[in-house]
Steps between C-alpha positions, in 0.01 A plus 500: 500500500428312819192281543202712601681827422297749298605602149612862506343706223635843405353759266477876472346792311635839409303776678271640232221629725145370491466167322301433185323176414800388295714506817226320689446219251860481380671461837308585816240225463783246491662650808173474692460139391859416602468650848192286562685180412650362820812365327626851415677762709436821306721810479365790292686828470467846348791540258576868555869463410385358168281806442816710491643302206262676260349784706788644700368850423161423660606402849239731653231264369644174631397533865140593423477235228629244748231584751220495243615166361528337842149611588376337181692177575320469830164623368511235227560225754871465577525428874789650704440227759575230243769661284814700573436833330793741499679784327816418303687810617431407864737206447838661419674161490344446158708788360822351638421156359423667166848652508666162559292338225588779254865393526427154358249599229613594148370793300423263213263297715307811593485641148353171373209529745189517275310725742785753494471527122120507508477787748756704309298446183162577664616811687741617228760534775805670348746477786441191721661535839740261669228432757247411231743264328571329832148473636493117449799481736300695757213257441735211577598674823132553590441126468812361661532747790188348658581147376206507261456160339188525284437800278150534350539614140345468157691345212618840378694551824687170494823665366518703822486187712764332285730797555443480876575128496820569308613762752429268793696217336798725417512632856486146639783390271715799588447514876347171608141382539302799619170515314236246408415536133158666463231359274233665288148433622307526175165658569200582290506871435212664319603743228248781528465745210435866557167647393661599168627149429865577577686373806331644810715777646438818695751673275271423204189617688317181402465344844225414747610544861383247757407800717299679230141590589207321337438804282858513375512125430174526305631794300825324414329174403249685281788670316698176458609383157281230346472334160553759225304281254192477723325827421139403570377284788388236250838478324695182565792573730849369572521481881852359515643836392276708725619670821160470663491126434846472660353663813203262490749211515629645827181611670210313341615142457155351556357667191804504276385230254160660451649847452748366247229332296259796522773731371601269217141450388402869525258445786668752732624850430814655650311742725296220655813291536672783689202548731503128572870523588465794738215324681744217573809711570369764736400270791847340487681828562270640769667295781844616382400866527346439842816326626709782356301759697548295814879487453511872418311578822806384697778723360770332711421144395727483193797665674468272803477190282810596301695591815428168670557292189830668415632386841398141429641497147828657608557221750503263203710722274754572777587131519527472122720807451728403789552159339563657159743761635693236692537284189598790277754602761422870516 
């Protein structure tokens, strides 16, 4: 990297529709922080090709889910004037680079991917597709087609970055120096439990959307799982295993020590604790809903943004794929 040149950051999300607070605290907060750091040049994309690896029979949902998710990105604070926001399928060069990379990646490497095994186990997938097995190769293409250098991930995603680094190195050895080796940019990602204590997921129905109304947020918080051993308000509690306390850590930092002690000593009941939480949470999500309404009021905004950004991204990818094709000799 040349002196004074910005560090190019690349990350993406599968289009799952409106975002929940797990998406916000687990990834989007970091993206917003990165785009406001002057040393970074941020590229964030909607991974609609990746959606097909597990939901090829639900293609009718992808377009609408993409739009809803992009509105939430912007409503939560991601700035299209600071970051390059684009749609994966608007950049067809990524599919061609994926094809080239698939020729130098072994099946064994892909089958050893821990995420591959985890998703099969969680979803009870009986017949994984070729596309699902090879999605880490597509991830490598996503990164390298735009010359992404820094990839914001949590520790659990490091194997993906190692696989990408391996692909880049093998290509360089086979065809000559083409790609800089990307690096993981370890970021703090908040693990947010669902209201039932399990991993937050819309498929589990245990989520809180960042666009939910005050009434819905209140209702979900009031139904959230707490300490099963704290029956009466005066019973001593165990806040570290409580969903509501986990939310306090996110949205009520100033009072967290007092709440923890009051719970442990039986000075605060769960209902009062939940009311305290909603009083802190609701004002934080009001601006997001207001920004969302503003974006929705201009129905052409998202399409225009994607159209303009795809042109800019494809200028970069055209140079990369022409270099790759020339070196491969096809």
